[in-house]
N, C-alpha and C positions, 0 to 999 in steps of 0.2 A: 221785461215783458213788453214794454212799449216798442223797443226795437224789433222784437219778433213780430208784433202786429204790423208795424210799418213795413217790414220785409215781406210779410205775407200779402199786404195790401198792394205793394208795388212789384209783386213777383214776376209780372209779365212786361214790365216797363224797363227796358234796357237804356242806360246804364244805372238807373236809380236802384234797380234790384241788386246789382253787385255792390253798390255803395252801402246799402242797408244791410246786406248779408255780411259785408266786411265789418261794419260797425257792430252788428249783433255778435259776430264771432269774437271780436275784441272784448266786448262786455262780458260774454260768457267766459272767456279766458281769464279775465280779471276775477270774476266770481269764483271760478274753480281754484284759482291760485290762492285766494283768501281761505277757502275751505281746506285745501291740502296743507296749508301752513300750520295747521293744528296737529298734523300727523308726522310720524317719523318718515324720513326719506326712503328707507328700505321698504316700509309698508306701502308707500305710494308707488314705488317702482314695481313691487309685486302686483299691486292692483292694476297698474298700466299694462304689464305683460299678460296677466290673466285676461283682462278686457280685450286686448288685441288678439290673443289666441281664440277666445270665444267668438269674437266678432268675425274673424277670418273663417273659422269653422262654420258658423251659422250662415254666413253669406254664401260660402261655397255650397253648403247643403241646400239653401233656398234656391240657388240658381240651377242646380242639377236635378232636384226632385220633381216628380210629376204631381205630387200632392199640392193642392191649392190652399195655402195658409191664409189667404185673404178672407176665407169664411170665418176666421177667428175674430174678426174686427169687433163685432158686437160684444163678444165675451170679454175681450181684452179691455174694451171701454168700461164695462162693469167692474172688472178686476182693478182697473186703474182708479175708478171712483172709490172702491172699497179700500184701496191703499191710501188714498188721500184722506178718507175719513179716519182710518186707523192711525195715520200720522198726526192728525189733529188730536185724537184721543191720547196718543202717545206723548204729546206735549204737556199734558196735565198730570200725568202719572210718572213716578220715578222710573228711570231707565235701568234695566238690568242687562247683563251681557247676553242672557238667553233671549230677552226681548229684542235686542239689537240683532242677534243672529237670525231669529225668525223673520223680523221685518226685512232685513237685508236679503235673506233667501227668497222671500216672496217677491220682493222688488226685482231681484236679479232674474227670477223666472219670468215675470211679467215683461221686463224690458228685453229679455232674450227673445221672447215670443214676438214682441214688437219689431225686433230686428228682422226676424223671418218674414213677417207680414210686409214691412216697409220695403225690404229688398225685392220681394215679389211684386209689389205694387210698382216699383221703379222699373223692374225688368219687363213687366207684362202690361201695365195699365197707364203709366204716366206718359204724357207727350213730351216732346223735346222742350217746349216752352215752360214746362213745370219743373225744371231742374232746380230752381231755388227752393221751392216748397219741398221737393224730394230730399235735397241735401239737408235742409233744416230738420226734417223728420228723422233722418238717419243720425244726424249730429246729436240731436236730443236723446235718441235711443242709446247711443254710445256713451254719452255723458252720464245718463241715469244708470246705465249698467255699471260704469266705472264707480259711481258713488255707492251703489249697492254692494259691489265687491269690496270697496274700501270699508264699508260698515261691517261686513262679514269678517274681514281680516282683523279689523280693530276689536271686534267683540271676542274673537279667538285669542287675541294677544292679552286682553285684560283678564282672562280667566286663569 
């Protein structure tokens, strides 16, 4: 979290922005590697391929469509807060495979929508000097989509 804030704070200051982005990427890679160490390799690979396919499709769609997905920003913010509240409640109640499936499905939909929005923001609204903030937003969307898909696949495997 600290690295993300430092990266955002120095996003227009070259080369500090690239140094902080690299450090943030390394910290995220370490965090994700710890998380995926609890899953089978085939499950992780399936999640990687699904995430890559969904990301490529959504990015191509967001680039070619005439519809402006940036109008979804306030609704996605509310949906993200609801997801955070749901995850806090989920910590105190026992997890079921159905609950994992529902949570993962909702999270996957939210972060897929964020990929559409952030891609259009990058293509139509961000300036060149905002490349660090834009890359972080897409990077976090992809990571969260991957984790949601991993949760869905794991819930299906345990049933």
